[in-house]
Every structure is written in structure tokens, then in C-alpha cells.
C-alpha positions as CSV (number, residue, x, y, z in Angstrom):
1,X,98.1,2.1,-104.1
2,X,98.0,5.8,-104.7
3,X,96.8,8.1,-102.0
4,X,94.9,11.3,-102.8
5,X,94.1,14.3,-100.6
6,X,91.4,16.7,-101.5
7,X,90.9,20.2,-100.2
8,X,87.3,21.0,-101.1
9,X,85.8,24.4,-101.7
10,X,82.7,25.8,-103.3
11,X,84.1,26.4,-106.8
12,X,87.4,24.4,-106.9
13,X,89.0,21.3,-105.4
14,X,92.8,21.1,-104.8
15,X,94.2,17.6,-105.0
16,X,97.5,15.9,-104.3
17,X,98.3,12.4,-105.5
18,X,101.1,10.5,-103.6
19,X,102.5,7.0,-103.9
20,X,103.2,4.7,-100.9
21,X,106.6,6.2,-100.4
22,X,105.2,9.8,-100.1
23,X,106.5,10.9,-103.5
24,X,104.1,13.4,-105.2
25,X,102.8,11.8,-108.4
26,X,100.5,14.7,-109.4
27,X,98.9,17.8,-107.9
28,X,96.7,20.6,-109.1
29,X,93.2,22.1,-109.0
30,X,90.0,21.1,-110.7
31,X,86.5,22.6,-110.7
32,X,84.0,21.4,-108.1
33,X,81.6,19.9,-110.6
34,X,80.6,16.3,-111.5
35,X,81.9,16.7,-115.1
36,X,85.3,17.9,-113.9
37,X,85.6,15.0,-111.4
38,X,84.7,12.5,-114.2
39,X,87.4,13.9,-116.5
40,X,89.9,14.0,-113.6
41,X,89.3,10.4,-112.6
42,X,90.1,9.1,-116.1
43,X,93.7,10.2,-115.8
44,X,94.3,8.9,-112.2
45,X,96.7,6.0,-111.7
46,X,95.1,2.8,-110.5
47,X,94.3,1.8,-107.8
48,X,93.6,4.8,-105.7
49,X,92.1,5.8,-102.4
50,X,91.0,9.3,-101.5
51,X,90.3,11.4,-98.4
52,X,88.8,14.8,-97.8
53,X,87.8,17.0,-94.9
54,X,84.1,17.1,-93.8
55,X,82.4,20.2,-95.2
56,X,79.0,21.1,-96.5
57,X,80.2,19.9,-100.0
58,X,81.5,16.5,-98.9
59,X,78.3,14.5,-99.3
60,X,77.9,14.7,-103.1
61,X,81.6,14.3,-103.8
62,X,81.8,11.3,-101.5
63,X,78.9,9.7,-103.4
64,X,80.4,10.5,-106.8
65,X,83.8,9.1,-106.0
66,X,82.8,6.0,-104.1
67,X,82.0,3.7,-107.0
68,X,85.4,4.4,-108.7
69,X,87.8,4.4,-105.7
70,X,89.3,1.6,-103.7
71,X,88.3,3.6,-100.6
72,X,86.8,7.0,-99.8
73,X,87.4,8.5,-96.3
74,X,86.2,11.7,-94.6
75,X,88.2,13.4,-91.9
76,X,87.0,15.1,-88.8
77,X,87.8,18.8,-89.3
78,X,88.8,19.7,-85.7
79,X,91.0,16.6,-85.2
80,X,92.6,17.0,-88.6
81,X,93.4,20.6,-87.9
82,X,95.2,19.6,-84.7
83,X,97.2,16.9,-86.5
84,X,98.1,18.9,-89.6
85,X,98.7,22.3,-87.9
86,X,101.3,24.4,-89.7
87,X,102.6,28.0,-89.9
88,X,102.3,27.9,-93.7
89,X,98.8,27.1,-95.0
90,X,97.2,27.0,-98.4
91,X,95.1,24.7,-100.5
92,X,98.0,22.8,-102.1
93,X,99.7,22.2,-98.7
94,X,96.4,21.1,-97.1
95,X,95.7,18.6,-99.9
96,X,99.2,17.2,-99.4
97,X,98.8,16.8,-95.7
98,X,95.5,15.0,-96.1
99,X,97.2,12.7,-98.5
100,X,100.0,12.0,-96.0
101,X,97.5,11.4,-93.2
102,X,95.7,8.9,-95.4
103,X,99.0,7.2,-96.5
104,X,100.3,6.9,-93.0
105,X,97.0,5.8,-91.5
106,X,96.8,8.9,-89.3
107,X,93.6,10.2,-90.8
108,X,91.0,11.0,-88.0
109,X,88.2,9.4,-89.9
110,X,84.6,10.4,-89.1
111,X,81.4,8.4,-89.8
112,X,79.7,8.9,-93.1
113,X,76.1,8.0,-93.1
114,X,74.5,6.3,-96.1
115,X,73.0,8.4,-98.9
116,X,69.5,7.3,-97.9
117,X,69.9,8.5,-94.3
118,X,71.6,11.7,-95.4
119,X,68.8,12.6,-97.8
120,X,66.1,12.1,-95.1
121,X,68.3,13.9,-92.5
122,X,68.4,16.9,-94.8
123,X,64.5,16.9,-94.8
124,X,64.4,16.8,-91.0
125,X,66.9,19.6,-90.6
126,X,64.9,21.7,-93.0
127,X,62.0,21.2,-90.7
128,X,64.1,22.6,-87.9
129,X,64.6,25.7,-90.0
130,X,60.8,26.1,-90.5
131,X,60.3,25.9,-86.7
132,X,62.8,28.6,-86.1
133,X,61.1,30.8,-88.7
134,X,57.8,30.2,-87.0
135,X,59.2,31.2,-83.6
136,X,60.7,34.4,-85.1
137,X,57.4,35.4,-86.7
138,X,55.5,34.8,-83.5
139,X,58.0,36.9,-81.6
140,X,57.6,39.6,-84.3
141,X,53.8,39.6,-83.8
142,X,54.2,40.0,-80.1
143,X,56.8,42.7,-80.6
144,X,54.6,44.7,-82.9
145,X,51.7,44.7,-80.5
146,X,54.0,45.6,-77.5
147,X,55.7,48.4,-79.5
148,X,52.3,50.1,-80.2
149,X,50.8,49.4,-76.7
150,X,48.1,47.0,-77.8
151,X,46.6,45.0,-74.9
152,X,46.3,41.3,-75.7
153,X,46.2,37.8,-74.2
154,X,49.7,36.4,-74.5
155,X,48.6,32.8,-74.0
156,X,46.0,32.9,-76.8
157,X,47.7,35.3,-79.2
158,X,48.8,32.7,-81.7
159,X,45.5,30.9,-81.8
160,X,43.8,31.4,-85.2
161,X,40.4,32.4,-83.8
162,X,41.7,34.8,-81.2
163,X,44.1,36.5,-83.7
164,X,41.2,37.1,-86.2
165,X,39.1,38.5,-83.4
166,X,41.9,40.7,-82.2
167,X,42.3,42.3,-85.7
168,X,38.6,42.8,-86.2
169,X,37.6,44.1,-82.8
170,X,40.6,45.8,-81.1
171,X,40.6,49.4,-82.0
172,X,44.0,50.0,-80.4
173,X,45.7,48.3,-83.4
174,X,47.2,51.0,-85.6
175,X,46.6,50.8,-89.3
176,X,50.3,50.9,-90.0
177,X,51.0,47.5,-88.4
178,X,47.9,45.6,-89.6
179,X,49.5,44.5,-92.9
180,X,52.6,43.4,-91.0
181,X,50.6,41.4,-88.6
182,X,48.7,39.7,-91.4
183,X,51.9,38.9,-93.3
184,X,53.5,37.5,-90.2
185,X,50.4,35.3,-89.5
186,X,50.3,34.1,-93.1
187,X,54.0,33.1,-92.9
188,X,53.3,31.1,-89.7
189,X,50.4,29.3,-91.4
190,X,52.5,28.4,-94.5
191,X,55.4,27.2,-92.3
192,X,53.1,25.1,-90.2
193,X,51.6,23.3,-93.2
194,X,55.0,22.7,-94.8
195,X,56.4,21.4,-91.5
196,X,53.4,19.0,-91.0
197,X,53.9,17.7,-94.6
198,X,57.6,17.1,-94.1
199,X,57.1,15.2,-90.8
200,X,54.3,13.1,-92.2
201,X,56.4,12.1,-95.2
202,X,59.3,11.0,-92.9
203,X,56.9,9.0,-90.6
204,X,55.5,7.2,-93.6
205,X,58.9,6.4,-95.1
206,X,59.4,2.6,-95.3
207,X,63.1,3.0,-94.3
208,X,62.1,4.7,-91.0
209,X,58.6,3.5,-90.2
210,X,59.5,0.4,-88.2
211,X,62.3,2.0,-86.2
212,X,60.2,5.0,-85.4
213,X,57.4,2.7,-84.2
214,X,59.8,0.9,-81.8
215,X,61.3,4.2,-80.5
216,X,57.9,5.6,-79.7
217,X,57.2,2.8,-77.3
218,X,59.7,4.5,-75.0
219,X,57.8,6.7,-72.6
220,X,58.2,10.4,-73.4
221,X,59.4,9.8,-77.0
222,X,57.3,11.6,-79.6
223,X,57.5,11.6,-83.4
224,X,60.2,14.3,-83.7
225,X,62.4,12.8,-81.0
226,X,62.2,9.4,-82.7
227,X,62.9,10.9,-86.1
228,X,65.9,12.9,-84.8
229,X,67.4,9.8,-83.1
230,X,66.9,7.6,-86.1
231,X,68.4,10.0,-88.6
232,X,71.1,11.8,-86.6
233,X,72.4,8.7,-84.8
234,X,71.9,6.4,-87.8
235,X,73.3,2.9,-87.3
236,X,73.9,2.5,-83.5
237,X,76.3,-0.4,-84.1
238,X,78.9,2.2,-85.3
239,X,79.5,3.0,-81.6
240,X,81.8,0.6,-79.8
241,X,80.4,1.4,-76.4
242,X,77.6,3.4,-74.7
243,X,80.2,5.9,-73.6
244,X,80.9,6.8,-77.3
245,X,77.2,7.3,-77.9
246,X,77.0,9.6,-74.8
247,X,80.0,11.6,-76.0
248,X,78.5,11.9,-79.5
249,X,75.3,13.4,-78.0
250,X,77.3,15.8,-75.9
251,X,75.9,14.5,-72.6
252,X,79.3,14.3,-70.9
253,X,82.0,16.9,-70.2
254,X,85.6,17.1,-71.3
255,X,88.1,15.3,-69.2
256,X,91.3,17.0,-68.2
257,X,93.8,14.8,-66.4
258,X,97.3,15.4,-65.2
259,X,99.3,13.1,-62.9
260,X,96.8,12.0,-60.2
261,X,94.4,14.8,-60.7
262,X,91.3,14.6,-62.9
263,X,88.8,17.3,-63.6
264,X,85.5,17.2,-65.6
265,X,84.3,20.3,-67.4
266,X,80.7,21.2,-68.0
267,X,78.8,19.5,-70.9
268,X,80.9,19.5,-74.1
269,X,80.2,21.8,-77.0
270,X,81.7,19.3,-79.3
271,X,78.7,17.2,-80.2
272,X,76.0,16.7,-82.8
273,X,74.1,19.9,-82.3
274,X,71.0,18.7,-84.1
275,X,70.2,16.1,-81.5
276,X,69.4,18.7,-78.9
277,X,66.6,20.0,-81.1
278,X,64.9,16.6,-81.3
279,X,61.6,17.5,-79.7
């Protein structure tokens, strides 16, 4: 077996190929494209297994290499950095260290969801982006009115009928901000329509429909919470215990123990940050 470490970047991938004894068989750099990966795999010694650090580019590389490799593993970035810390750091050295961690079975492997789940998860996270943009536009509308001293009903401001009435009847609104108010409102409407379409498509998806239906039988769980749990947690059997699931959600604090003293810190920041937005 040959062990390959990949240090992945936007335009290039550094690689290091080692045999079971740790001797470097080959190392270098290739372009971060599917064609370059195909050409590179043709010259690799067989059989081979590969590991890489989890990044924004990991997903498509993982899917592309999986059919050809004896194994593909993805490393947890924070844990890998702690294991492979060094004074001297560059892409070639990083690739070699990942290969060594893989070879010695020290790789802090993280879970890699299936392609189907990752594709749908991407859609849900895009929906979160739209919601943030809507909130920004609503705050911008309120800010414009407050900047110019326009009296308005805060509770009804973002209702369609009240907003139209406000523009047409309130003489306090300066002509300089009217185009900005209309543009902000149009942006909110477009985002709302897109957000509704994305959520509806996920709810109707055959892969998720039955699970979402069961999750929504839990009191207080709505469609967004159900979708977030189904897509961010994925297969719950990957957790060996309830404590692991709690830790993954960031619902427990870090533990600091020494001798007979133990201290719990506030809720951990090391968690899946997208779960907290599932509402």
C-alpha cells in the first residue's frame, strides 16, 4: 500500500507519496482540476490510499478520487494542526506530514457525508445566506427612515401593504431615499420568493421527505429545524453515544481536568455552527 498526503489549495494541490516504511516514492504539485487529477492518478503506484485536510475544496476532490483509491480520508483541520505542528511549514512539508499521519494511523479523521446529503446541505446553507440578506435589507430600510426622521410603525414596517401606504402618503419621506427604499424592498421580495422555493424543493425531496415528516412530529420542530437536523447531522448512527452528538452540536462546554480538579467552561465554540441557525 502507498500512502498519499494532499495539501489542497484553490489553484494547486501538493502531494507526497510514501510507502509503508515512510520512504518518499514521489512528491510534487499538480493543478487543482479534474483533468490534472485524472492524469496524475494514471502514474500512481497501486494500490494507494489518500488523505487530505478538510477545506472548502475537499468535497469535489473526495468524490473524484473515491472510485479509484483503496481509501480516501479527510482530516479534522484543528486536530491535524495540533498533531503536525512544526516550526517549518510549507505545502510540501504539510503533504508529507498528512501522508505520515495516514501511514501511522494517526490521522484525526472527520466524518464525510454522502454526496447526496452534501448537495442538499449546500442548498439549505444558501437559504441561510438569503435570510441574512433579508435581515440586512430590513435593517437598512429602518435605518434610512430613522436617519431622515420619518415617523413609522416599527411593527408593521415590513408588511407589504403598510410599506406601500407609507411611501404614497407620508410626506416626511425625502425624495433622495425613495429609490433606495424601493430597491431594498424589491430585494427583500426576491429573496423571500427564492427562499420559499428552496425550502419547498427540499421538503418535497424523496430522500428527505419521510425523515422530515417524522421529525416534525416532535413538538416545537418546524420545517427549517427538521431540514437542518436531517442535513447537518446526517446519519445519526455515526455517533457512538448521545454525548458525542451533544458535543457535535456544541451543547456542552470544554472539560479541563488536572489531578482531582475538574472545571467545565461555557458552551464550546468548536461545533457545527450551522445547527444553531436551524429555525
